[in-house]
N, C-alpha and C positions, 0 to 999 in steps of 0.2 A: 465259369472257373470254378474249381474245387480245390480245396486245400485239405491234406490230411498229413498225419504223422506216418512215418514209414518204419515198420520194424526192423530193418536192416542196419548192420554196421555201416559205419562210414568207412569208404575207401583209402582216406588219408589218415585220420587220426585213429580209426578203428573203435571209437566209442558207439555203444548201441543206443537205438531207438532216439538218437539227436537230430535224424533227417527229416526235415519237411519237403513235402512235394506240392507244388502248384501247377493244376493242369489247365489249359485255355486252349480256346480256339482263335486262330488268327488266321483271317481268310477263310480257307477251306482246310487248313490244317492244324492238328493238335500239336501243341507244343508243351513240354512239360520241364518245370524248372526245379531242380533238386538243392538243396541247400543244407549244410551240416550245422547244427545249431550251437555247437562247441568250437569246431575249427574254420568255420565259414566256407570250407570248401563247397564249390558250386557247380552244376552243370545243368547244360540245356540241351533237350534231347525230342527227337521226334520218332515215329514209328520206325525210320530207316537209319536211326544212330543219334550221335553227337552232331550238334548245330555250334558252331563258332557264334560268340555275343555279336559279332559285328554283323553277320547274316540276321539273326534275330532283330537287331535294331532297324536293318533295312526293312524288314517284314511289317514290323508293329507300325512303321513312320509311312508306309505306303498305304492308299485308301484301300486298293483291294486285297491288302493283307499277304500279295506274293512278292518273293525273292527276285 
């Protein structure tokens, strides 16, 4: 798991350098969670795009990590 601040603007509140990104491997898939420390906007992503929270929860609760 990797944790880093992202030097980008939040797409919701527009604040600079308030985004925190956590990257993790679930099964064989890399998941990235990004959250704004100011307005708490958040998103889950893979290389293929945005992932709904219910899909993420299914992936992390399965033993093999696959949806």
